[in-house]
C-alpha positions as CSV (number, residue, x, y, z in Angstrom):
1,X,8.7,-20.6,-34.5
2,X,8.9,-18.6,-31.2
3,X,12.0,-18.7,-29.1
4,X,11.2,-19.9,-25.6
5,X,13.1,-19.8,-22.3
6,X,13.0,-21.4,-18.9
7,X,13.0,-18.3,-16.6
8,X,14.3,-18.8,-13.1
9,X,11.8,-17.9,-10.4
10,X,11.8,-18.0,-6.6
11,X,9.0,-19.4,-4.4
12,X,7.3,-16.9,-2.1
13,X,4.6,-19.4,-0.9
14,X,2.7,-22.4,-2.2
15,X,0.7,-20.4,-4.7
16,X,3.0,-17.5,-5.6
17,X,6.4,-17.1,-7.3
18,X,8.6,-14.2,-8.1
19,X,10.9,-13.6,-11.1
20,X,14.7,-13.3,-10.5
21,X,16.2,-10.0,-11.6
22,X,18.0,-10.7,-14.9
23,X,19.8,-8.5,-17.4
24,X,18.2,-8.8,-20.9
25,X,21.2,-10.7,-22.3
26,X,21.0,-13.3,-19.5
27,X,17.6,-14.6,-20.8
28,X,19.3,-16.3,-23.8
29,X,21.3,-18.5,-21.4
30,X,18.1,-20.2,-20.3
31,X,16.9,-21.2,-23.9
32,X,14.8,-24.3,-23.9
33,X,17.3,-26.1,-26.1
34,X,19.8,-26.0,-23.2
35,X,17.4,-27.0,-20.4
36,X,14.4,-28.9,-21.7
37,X,15.8,-32.4,-21.1
38,X,17.1,-31.8,-17.6
39,X,13.9,-29.9,-16.5
40,X,11.6,-32.7,-17.8
41,X,13.6,-35.2,-15.9
42,X,14.0,-33.4,-12.6
43,X,10.8,-31.2,-12.4
44,X,7.0,-31.7,-12.3
45,X,4.4,-29.2,-13.5
46,X,2.0,-27.2,-11.4
47,X,-0.1,-24.1,-11.9
48,X,0.6,-21.0,-9.9
49,X,0.8,-17.2,-9.9
50,X,4.1,-15.8,-11.1
51,X,5.0,-12.2,-10.7
52,X,7.1,-11.1,-13.7
53,X,8.4,-7.7,-14.6
54,X,5.6,-7.3,-17.2
55,X,2.8,-8.3,-14.8
56,X,1.2,-11.1,-12.8
57,X,0.2,-14.3,-14.7
58,X,-1.4,-17.6,-13.9
59,X,0.8,-20.1,-15.7
60,X,2.7,-23.5,-15.5
61,X,5.6,-23.6,-13.0
62,X,8.3,-26.3,-13.1
63,X,9.1,-27.4,-9.6
64,X,11.8,-29.8,-8.4
65,X,10.7,-33.4,-7.7
66,X,13.4,-33.5,-5.0
67,X,12.2,-31.2,-2.2
68,X,15.8,-30.6,-1.1
69,X,16.4,-28.6,-4.3
70,X,15.2,-25.0,-4.5
71,X,15.2,-24.2,-8.2
72,X,11.9,-23.3,-10.0
73,X,11.2,-22.2,-13.6
74,X,8.4,-20.9,-15.8
75,X,8.3,-21.0,-19.6
76,X,8.4,-17.5,-21.2
77,X,8.9,-16.1,-24.7
78,X,11.5,-13.5,-25.9
79,X,9.4,-10.8,-24.3
80,X,9.6,-12.4,-20.9
81,X,5.9,-13.4,-20.9
82,X,4.1,-16.8,-20.7
83,X,3.1,-17.8,-24.2
84,X,-0.6,-17.6,-23.4
85,X,-0.3,-14.1,-21.8
86,X,-2.9,-11.6,-23.0
87,X,-1.0,-8.5,-24.0
88,X,-2.7,-5.0,-23.9
89,X,-1.8,-3.7,-27.3
90,X,-2.5,0.0,-27.8
91,X,-2.8,1.5,-31.3
92,X,-0.5,4.5,-31.9
93,X,-3.5,6.8,-32.5
94,X,-4.8,6.0,-28.9
95,X,-1.6,6.2,-26.9
96,X,-1.9,9.9,-26.0
97,X,-5.6,9.6,-25.3
98,X,-4.9,6.7,-22.9
99,X,-2.2,8.6,-21.1
100,X,-4.6,11.6,-20.8
101,X,-7.4,9.5,-19.2
102,X,-5.0,7.7,-16.8
103,X,-3.3,11.0,-15.8
104,X,-6.4,13.0,-14.9
105,X,-6.2,12.4,-11.1
106,X,-2.5,12.4,-10.7
107,X,-1.0,15.6,-12.2
108,X,-1.1,17.5,-8.9
109,X,-0.8,16.8,-5.2
110,X,-3.2,18.9,-3.2
111,X,-2.4,21.3,-0.3
112,X,-4.3,23.2,2.4
113,X,-3.9,26.3,0.3
114,X,-4.0,26.3,-3.5
115,X,-0.5,27.8,-3.6
116,X,0.8,24.7,-1.8
117,X,-0.2,22.3,-4.6
118,X,2.7,20.3,-6.0
119,X,2.7,20.0,-9.8
120,X,4.1,16.5,-10.1
121,X,5.7,17.2,-13.5
122,X,7.6,20.4,-12.5
123,X,7.8,20.5,-8.7
124,X,8.5,16.8,-7.8
125,X,11.6,16.4,-5.6
126,X,12.9,12.9,-5.6
127,X,12.3,11.4,-2.2
128,X,14.4,9.1,-0.2
129,X,12.8,5.7,0.7
130,X,13.9,3.0,3.1
131,X,13.0,-0.7,2.9
132,X,13.1,-2.7,6.1
133,X,13.1,-5.9,4.0
134,X,16.5,-5.1,2.5
135,X,17.6,-2.5,5.2
136,X,18.5,-0.2,2.3
137,X,17.8,3.5,1.7
138,X,17.7,4.8,-1.8
139,X,16.2,7.6,-3.9
140,X,12.9,6.9,-5.6
141,X,12.6,5.2,-8.9
142,X,9.4,3.6,-10.1
143,X,11.1,0.3,-10.9
144,X,11.4,-0.2,-7.1
145,X,7.6,-0.8,-7.1
146,X,7.1,-3.6,-9.6
147,X,5.4,-6.0,-7.2
148,X,2.8,-5.3,-4.4
149,X,4.1,-2.6,-2.1
150,X,3.1,-0.7,1.0
151,X,4.4,2.9,1.3
152,X,4.3,4.3,4.9
153,X,5.0,7.8,5.9
154,X,4.0,10.4,8.5
155,X,1.2,12.9,7.6
156,X,2.5,15.3,4.9
157,X,5.6,13.2,4.2
158,X,4.9,13.0,0.5
159,X,3.2,9.6,0.2
160,X,0.4,10.8,-2.2
161,X,2.9,12.9,-4.2
162,X,5.1,9.8,-4.7
163,X,2.2,7.5,-5.6
164,X,1.0,9.9,-8.2
165,X,4.5,10.1,-9.6
166,X,4.6,6.3,-9.8
167,X,1.3,6.5,-11.8
168,X,2.7,9.1,-14.2
169,X,6.0,7.1,-14.6
170,X,4.0,3.9,-15.5
171,X,1.8,5.9,-17.9
172,X,4.7,7.6,-19.7
173,X,7.4,4.9,-19.7
174,X,5.6,1.5,-19.7
175,X,4.9,1.0,-23.3
176,X,7.2,-1.6,-24.9
177,X,8.5,-1.4,-28.5
178,X,5.4,-3.2,-29.8
179,X,3.1,-0.6,-28.1
180,X,2.1,-3.1,-25.5
181,X,1.3,-1.7,-22.1
182,X,3.3,-3.5,-19.4
183,X,1.5,-2.0,-16.4
184,X,-2.0,-0.6,-16.4
185,X,-2.1,1.8,-13.4
186,X,-5.4,3.0,-11.9
187,X,-5.2,5.5,-9.1
188,X,-7.9,5.3,-6.4
189,X,-8.4,7.5,-3.4
190,X,-9.5,5.3,-0.5
191,X,-11.1,8.1,1.5
192,X,-14.0,8.0,-1.0
193,X,-14.8,4.5,0.3
194,X,-16.1,6.2,3.5
195,X,-19.2,7.4,1.5
196,X,-19.7,4.1,-0.2
197,X,-22.4,1.8,1.1
198,X,-21.3,-1.5,-0.5
199,X,-18.3,-3.7,0.4
200,X,-14.7,-2.9,-0.5
201,X,-14.5,-5.3,-3.5
202,X,-17.6,-3.7,-5.0
203,X,-16.1,-0.2,-4.4
204,X,-12.8,-1.1,-6.1
205,X,-14.6,-2.7,-9.0
206,X,-16.7,0.4,-9.5
207,X,-13.5,2.6,-9.5
208,X,-11.9,0.4,-12.1
209,X,-15.1,0.4,-14.3
210,X,-15.3,4.2,-14.0
211,X,-11.8,4.6,-15.3
212,X,-12.3,2.0,-18.1
213,X,-15.6,3.6,-19.2
214,X,-13.7,6.4,-21.0
215,X,-11.4,3.9,-22.7
216,X,-13.5,2.3,-25.4
217,X,-10.5,1.2,-27.5
218,X,-9.3,-1.6,-25.1
219,X,-10.8,-4.9,-24.1
220,X,-11.8,-4.3,-20.5
221,X,-11.7,-8.0,-19.6
222,X,-8.1,-8.2,-20.7
223,X,-7.2,-5.1,-18.6
224,X,-8.9,-6.4,-15.5
225,X,-7.8,-10.1,-15.6
226,X,-4.8,-10.2,-17.9
227,X,-2.1,-9.7,-15.2
228,X,-1.1,-6.1,-16.1
229,X,-3.5,-4.2,-13.8
230,X,-1.8,-2.3,-11.0
231,X,-4.1,-0.5,-8.4
232,X,-2.6,2.5,-6.7
233,X,-4.6,2.7,-3.5
234,X,-4.0,6.1,-1.8
235,X,-4.6,6.8,1.9
236,X,-5.5,3.6,3.7
237,X,-5.3,5.7,6.9
238,X,-8.1,8.0,5.5
239,X,-10.6,5.2,5.8
240,X,-12.8,5.6,8.9
241,X,-10.8,4.8,12.0
242,X,-13.1,1.9,13.0
243,X,-13.2,0.4,9.4
244,X,-9.4,0.7,9.2
245,X,-8.9,-1.5,12.2
246,X,-9.9,-4.5,10.0
247,X,-8.4,-3.2,6.8
248,X,-5.5,-5.6,6.7
249,X,-8.1,-8.5,6.6
250,X,-10.0,-6.7,3.8
251,X,-6.8,-6.4,1.7
252,X,-5.9,-10.0,2.2
253,X,-9.4,-11.1,1.1
254,X,-9.2,-8.8,-1.9
255,X,-5.8,-10.2,-3.0
256,X,-7.1,-13.8,-2.6
257,X,-10.0,-13.0,-5.0
258,X,-7.8,-11.0,-7.4
259,X,-4.4,-12.7,-7.5
260,X,-3.3,-11.3,-10.8
261,X,-3.8,-7.7,-9.7
262,X,-0.8,-5.9,-8.1
263,X,-1.3,-3.3,-5.4
264,X,0.6,-0.3,-4.2
265,X,-0.9,1.1,-1.0
266,X,0.0,4.3,0.9
267,X,-0.8,4.7,4.6
268,X,0.4,6.4,7.7
269,X,2.4,4.0,9.9
270,X,0.2,1.4,11.4
271,X,1.4,-1.7,13.3
272,X,-1.3,-4.0,11.9
273,X,-0.7,-2.9,8.3
274,X,3.0,-3.5,8.7
275,X,2.2,-7.2,9.4
276,X,0.7,-7.7,5.9
277,X,2.6,-10.5,4.1
278,X,3.8,-10.6,0.5
279,X,4.1,-6.8,0.4
280,X,7.4,-5.0,0.1
281,X,7.3,-2.2,2.8
282,X,8.8,1.2,2.1
283,X,9.1,4.1,4.4
284,X,9.3,7.7,3.1
285,X,12.2,9.5,4.7
286,X,12.2,13.1,5.9
287,X,13.7,15.7,3.5
288,X,17.4,16.4,3.9
289,X,18.9,19.9,3.5
290,X,19.3,19.5,-0.3
291,X,15.7,18.4,-0.7
292,X,14.4,21.3,1.4
293,X,16.5,23.7,-0.8
294,X,15.4,22.0,-4.0
295,X,11.6,22.2,-3.3
296,X,12.0,25.8,-2.0
297,X,13.7,26.8,-5.3
298,X,11.0,25.1,-7.3
299,X,8.1,26.7,-5.4
300,X,9.5,30.2,-4.7
301,X,11.9,30.9,-7.6
302,X,9.1,32.4,-9.7
303,X,8.5,35.1,-7.1
304,X,12.2,35.6,-6.4
305,X,11.7,34.8,-2.7
306,X,13.6,31.5,-2.5
307,X,17.0,32.9,-1.6
308,X,15.6,34.9,1.3
309,X,13.7,32.0,2.6
310,X,16.7,29.7,2.7
311,X,18.8,32.3,4.3
312,X,16.2,32.9,7.0
313,X,16.0,29.1,7.5
314,X,19.7,28.9,8.0
315,X,19.3,31.3,10.8
316,X,16.5,29.3,12.5
317,X,17.9,25.8,13.4
318,X,15.0,25.3,15.9
319,X,12.5,24.6,13.1
320,X,14.7,22.8,10.6
321,X,13.6,19.3,11.7
322,X,9.9,20.3,11.3
323,X,10.5,21.6,7.8
324,X,11.9,18.2,6.7
325,X,8.2,17.3,6.3
326,X,7.2,18.4,2.7
327,X,3.6,19.4,3.7
328,X,4.9,21.6,6.6
329,X,7.6,23.0,4.4
330,X,5.1,24.2,1.8
331,X,2.9,25.7,4.6
332,X,6.0,27.6,5.6
333,X,6.5,28.7,1.9
334,X,2.9,30.0,1.8
335,X,3.1,31.9,5.1
336,X,6.4,33.4,4.1
337,X,5.2,34.8,0.8
338,X,1.6,35.7,1.7
339,X,1.6,36.5,5.5
340,X,5.2,37.5,6.1
341,X,5.6,34.8,8.8
342,X,9.2,33.7,8.7
343,X,10.9,30.6,10.2
344,X,12.4,32.7,13.0
345,X,8.8,33.5,14.2
346,X,8.7,29.8,15.3
347,X,5.5,30.1,17.5
348,X,3.4,31.6,14.7
349,X,4.8,29.3,12.1
350,X,4.3,26.1,14.2
351,X,0.8,27.3,15.2
352,X,-0.3,27.1,11.6
353,X,1.5,23.7,11.2
354,X,-0.3,22.2,14.2
355,X,-3.6,23.5,12.9
356,X,-2.8,21.8,9.6
357,X,-2.0,18.4,11.2
358,X,-4.8,18.4,13.7
359,X,-7.6,19.8,11.6
360,X,-7.1,21.6,8.2
361,X,-5.3,18.8,6.3
362,X,-8.2,16.4,6.9
363,X,-11.1,18.9,6.6
364,X,-9.8,20.3,3.3
365,X,-10.0,16.8,1.9
366,X,-13.4,16.1,3.4
367,X,-12.0,13.4,5.8
368,X,-13.9,13.1,9.1
369,X,-12.2,10.7,11.5
370,X,-14.2,9.2,14.3
371,X,-13.3,7.3,17.5
372,X,-16.0,4.9,18.6
373,X,-18.5,6.6,16.2
374,X,-17.8,10.1,17.8
375,X,-15.9,12.9,16.2
376,X,-12.9,14.1,18.2
377,X,-12.6,17.9,17.8
378,X,-9.4,19.7,16.9
379,X,-9.7,21.8,20.1
380,X,-10.0,18.6,22.2
381,X,-6.9,17.1,20.6
382,X,-4.8,20.3,20.9
383,X,-5.8,20.7,24.6
384,X,-4.9,17.2,25.4
385,X,-1.5,17.4,23.6
386,X,-0.9,20.7,25.5
387,X,-1.5,19.0,28.9
388,X,0.7,16.1,27.8
389,X,3.6,18.4,26.6
390,X,3.4,20.4,29.9
391,X,3.8,17.1,31.8
392,X,6.8,16.2,29.7
393,X,8.4,19.6,30.4
394,X,7.7,19.7,34.1
395,X,9.3,16.3,34.8
396,X,12.1,16.7,32.2
397,X,11.2,13.6,30.1
398,X,10.8,13.2,26.4
399,X,9.0,9.8,26.5
400,X,6.3,8.3,28.8
401,X,4.4,5.0,28.9
402,X,0.6,4.9,28.7
403,X,0.6,4.0,32.4
404,X,2.8,7.0,33.3
405,X,0.5,9.4,31.3
406,X,-2.6,7.9,33.0
407,X,-1.2,8.8,36.4
408,X,-0.5,12.4,35.3
409,X,-3.6,13.1,33.2
410,X,-6.9,12.1,34.9
411,X,-9.3,12.7,31.9
412,X,-10.0,9.0,31.2
413,X,-12.0,6.5,33.2
414,X,-9.7,3.6,32.3
415,X,-6.2,3.1,31.0
416,X,-7.5,1.2,27.9
417,X,-9.5,4.3,27.0
418,X,-6.4,6.4,27.2
419,X,-4.4,3.9,25.1
420,X,-7.0,3.9,22.4
421,X,-7.1,7.7,22.5
422,X,-3.3,7.9,22.1
423,X,-3.5,5.5,19.2
424,X,-6.1,7.6,17.5
425,X,-4.1,10.8,17.9
426,X,-1.0,9.1,16.6
427,X,-2.9,7.9,13.6
428,X,-4.9,11.1,13.0
429,X,-2.2,13.7,13.4
430,X,1.3,12.0,13.5
431,X,2.3,14.5,16.2
432,X,3.0,11.7,18.7
433,X,4.2,8.2,18.1
434,X,4.8,5.0,20.1
435,X,8.3,3.5,20.2
436,X,9.3,0.6,22.6
437,X,6.0,1.2,24.4
438,X,6.8,4.8,25.1
439,X,5.0,7.8,23.7
440,X,7.1,10.6,22.2
441,X,6.5,13.8,20.2
442,X,7.6,13.6,16.6
443,X,9.2,17.1,16.8
444,X,10.6,18.9,19.9
445,X,9.6,22.3,18.4
446,X,6.0,21.2,18.2
447,X,6.1,19.8,21.7
448,X,7.3,23.1,23.0
449,X,4.7,25.0,21.0
450,X,1.9,22.9,22.4
451,X,3.1,23.5,25.9
452,X,3.4,27.3,25.2
453,X,-0.1,27.4,23.7
454,X,-1.5,25.6,26.7
455,X,0.2,28.1,29.1
456,X,-0.2,31.4,27.2
457,X,-3.6,32.5,28.5
458,X,-2.4,32.4,32.1
459,X,1.0,33.9,31.4
460,X,0.8,36.5,34.3
461,X,0.3,33.6,36.8
462,X,3.2,31.5,35.6
463,X,5.8,30.2,38.0
464,X,9.0,32.4,38.1
465,X,11.2,29.4,37.1
466,X,9.7,29.9,33.6
467,X,11.5,33.2,33.5
468,X,14.7,32.1,35.2
469,X,15.5,28.5,34.3
470,X,17.2,27.8,31.0
471,X,15.3,24.6,30.2
472,X,12.1,26.7,29.9
473,X,13.7,29.3,27.6
474,X,12.3,28.0,24.3
475,X,8.8,27.7,25.8
476,X,8.9,31.2,27.2
477,X,10.0,32.6,23.9
478,X,7.2,30.9,22.1
479,X,4.7,32.2,24.7
480,X,6.0,35.7,23.9
481,X,5.3,35.0,20.2
482,X,1.7,33.9,20.9
483,X,0.8,36.4,23.7
484,X,-1.0,39.6,22.9
485,X,1.2,41.5,25.4
486,X,4.8,40.2,25.1
487,X,5.9,43.5,26.7
488,X,4.9,42.0,30.0
489,X,7.3,39.1,29.6
490,X,10.1,41.3,28.4
491,X,9.6,43.7,31.3
492,X,9.6,40.8,33.8
493,X,12.9,39.6,32.3
494,X,14.6,43.0,32.3
495,X,13.6,43.8,35.9
496,X,14.4,40.4,37.4
497,X,17.1,40.3,40.0
498,X,17.5,36.5,39.5
499,X,18.8,36.6,35.9
500,X,22.3,37.4,34.8
501,X,22.9,40.3,32.4
502,X,23.9,37.8,29.7
503,X,20.6,35.8,30.2
504,X,18.6,39.1,30.0
505,X,20.3,40.0,26.7
506,X,19.8,36.5,25.2
507,X,16.1,36.3,26.3
508,X,15.3,39.9,25.1
509,X,16.8,39.2,21.7
510,X,14.9,35.9,21.5
511,X,11.7,37.7,22.2
512,X,12.4,40.1,19.4
513,X,12.7,37.2,17.0
514,X,9.3,35.7,18.1
515,X,7.0,38.7,18.6
516,X,5.8,41.4,16.3
517,X,4.2,43.4,19.1
518,X,7.0,44.9,21.2
519,X,6.9,48.6,22.0
520,X,9.7,50.9,20.8
521,X,10.7,51.8,24.4
522,X,11.1,48.1,25.3
523,X,13.3,47.5,22.2
524,X,15.5,50.5,23.3
525,X,15.9,49.1,26.8
526,X,17.0,45.7,25.3
527,X,19.5,47.4,23.0
528,X,21.0,49.5,25.8
529,X,21.5,46.3,27.8
530,X,23.1,44.7,24.7
531,X,25.3,47.7,24.1
532,X,26.4,47.8,27.8
533,X,27.3,44.1,27.7
534,X,29.5,44.5,24.6
535,X,31.2,47.7,25.9
536,X,32.1,46.0,29.1
537,X,33.5,43.0,27.2
538,X,35.6,45.2,24.9
539,X,37.0,47.1,27.9
540,X,38.1,43.8,29.6
541,X,39.6,42.4,26.3
542,X,41.1,45.7,25.2
543,X,39.3,45.6,21.8
544,X,39.7,48.9,19.9
545,X,38.7,50.0,16.3
546,X,42.1,48.8,15.0
547,X,41.2,45.3,16.2
548,X,38.5,45.2,13.6
549,X,39.3,44.9,9.8
550,X,36.3,45.4,7.5
551,X,36.5,44.7,3.7
552,X,33.5,45.9,1.6
553,X,35.1,44.3,-1.5
554,X,35.4,40.8,0.1
555,X,32.3,41.4,2.2
556,X,34.2,40.1,5.3
557,X,34.8,41.4,8.8
558,X,37.9,40.2,10.7
559,X,37.8,40.6,14.4
560,X,41.1,40.1,16.3
561,X,39.8,38.3,19.3
562,X,40.8,35.3,21.3
563,X,37.9,33.0,20.7
564,X,38.4,31.0,23.9
565,X,36.3,32.6,26.6
566,X,34.4,34.7,24.0
567,X,31.7,32.1,23.1
568,X,28.9,34.2,24.6
569,X,29.8,37.2,22.4
570,X,30.0,35.1,19.3
571,X,26.6,33.5,20.0
572,X,25.1,37.0,20.5
573,X,26.5,38.1,17.1
574,X,24.7,35.2,15.5
575,X,21.5,36.2,17.2
576,X,21.9,39.8,16.1
577,X,22.1,38.7,12.5
578,X,18.8,36.8,12.9
579,X,17.1,40.0,14.1
580,X,17.6,41.5,10.6
581,X,14.7,39.3,9.3
582,X,12.2,40.7,11.8
583,X,10.1,43.9,11.7
584,X,12.6,45.5,14.0
585,X,15.5,45.3,11.5
586,X,15.7,49.0,10.6
587,X,15.4,50.2,14.2
588,X,18.1,47.7,15.1
589,X,20.4,48.7,12.3
590,X,20.2,52.3,13.5
591,X,21.1,51.3,17.1
592,X,24.0,49.2,15.9
593,X,25.4,51.8,13.5
594,X,25.5,54.5,16.2
595,X,26.6,52.2,19.1
596,X,29.4,53.0,21.5
597,X,30.5,49.4,21.0
598,X,33.2,48.9,18.3
599,X,32.0,45.3,17.6
600,X,28.4,46.3,17.2
601,X,29.2,49.1,14.9
602,X,31.3,46.8,12.7
603,X,28.6,44.1,12.4
604,X,26.0,46.6,11.5
605,X,27.0,46.6,7.8
606,X,25.7,43.1,7.2
607,X,22.4,43.7,9.0
608,X,21.1,45.4,5.8
609,X,21.7,42.3,3.6
610,X,19.5,39.3,3.0
611,X,21.8,36.3,2.6
612,X,23.8,33.8,4.5
613,X,26.3,35.1,7.1
614,X,28.9,32.7,8.3
615,X,30.9,33.2,11.4
616,X,34.2,31.1,11.4
617,X,36.4,30.9,14.4
618,X,40.1,30.6,14.7
619,X,42.4,30.8,17.8
620,X,42.7,34.6,17.6
621,X,40.3,35.7,14.9
622,X,36.6,35.8,14.2
623,X,35.8,35.9,10.5
624,X,32.4,37.1,9.6
625,X,31.6,36.5,5.9
626,X,28.5,37.3,3.8
627,X,27.5,35.2,0.8
628,X,24.4,35.1,-1.3
629,X,22.4,31.9,-1.4
630,X,23.0,29.6,-4.5
631,X,20.6,27.3,-6.3
632,X,23.2,24.6,-6.6
633,X,22.3,21.4,-4.8
634,X,25.3,19.8,-3.0
635,X,25.8,16.0,-3.5
């Protein structure tokens, strides 16, 4: 005789119940012998859908006769299943074949370039996910997704990679001791629905049947209607923009017709989708420093480039936020290894990233987004975002309402047209987003790039404040990285009477980081200016060779220097060490080694090394220390 238990469940709505989380040993506490009499007296029976850890089942629920009481139960066996549940039993000889069939679509996550592909089994970096329902952030584990779930994330944030990892985890770990399959995952790319002429239900049914066609050894009816089927629907946002506007209705209708099927859906953030009920909502979080390091090690360790990449990245804080996006990080990996574009060359790096977000990421996956049945070109989007970012820079704001943008940009006949267009760009690119009815750029570095790109063609007609005011520094530097004649910009800076010597030094070094096209004579002028600045500083502070202690063994330089009042010199030293990653590193090393400045001569030793250089400050000492990058991930 089977052992049976009254399993506690909670009511979600009139037709749907959810299992409490119990330890395996706790189930024995609810044995029918202990509870049958009291439940028969205090409860009545009704039929409903119950979501259990092993699947969704239509079964009898015991509900309290007294509406003031909130306890509910369903009757399950020792496996935690209703007694009439249809289990999917897989013979030992077919387990590997089943895993192979279900894994076909989910072993890799595609990229714009083949080298960007993420091998889920070897390259997967555990993402951080946040749930608004529980206001809790945690690291991914597939047990988080037992019920119906929505996974939101910006373009390239790793939604597809995580969904495919969920599929592989279900496939590899969801057989019980009796070889029964607890979850039957089927992965479906929703963008293929765009080319399908029938309705959504028919499309999903066709996808299920196509998967089951190659699985002859299972009863297809049991799989489809037995409560174990879990559909992994990838890319709701990749459905045509106009179709997507009613997608939440489509999903609700599908769930009503298929109550025993659980769904896990990925999408870019969408206000309507976030209103869907009875789904747990998860938000993929940007990478932290450890995750950036982890993925870089996995992708670049085979070519021996990972240490250099991380060291360069440590010298380029301006793009760190952008590279918290896994897609953009893998683009940076590709450009670094194949095109010698480094994070310090921020304009060229972000140019490729914007191209990916606006055009390449969709076109490589055959996604064609339309607004009111018309395709919006990448050039049109980039041009509009360039105008928008210029307005933000000119008025010194980082957020504007639709009404404020409408006053500044006169390209739209009505404000509703602009609002729809902004919604479309948010959805299609993720470059801008709406928060508290204000439009913001996702990353400041991308905002500055778009402004630079918009201005670059007319650089010789730019207002002089672009060259003189500090708040335009980053944009000016990016323009120099994009312009075919950066020497014009450098010359204008060096010959300006409205810029201090320090500003000239800082700007000229920044241009060296951005541009590959500077002439030797212009580099020499910049170095002489730098040298003059340091020589004057040393004269004022009485710094001599004996003030500098260099240890080749410890790979440290100690500079006896009162740090208060020396901040500018220290910042310049940090910038000098960034130059070692550019094409000018050998010229610069020669200039430093033969310099009249004691400080510049001393710091020249480390410019030959690829690794992290830390500058620590004390009251009367500057400690410059070299250390090689380590693969260890810090907790």
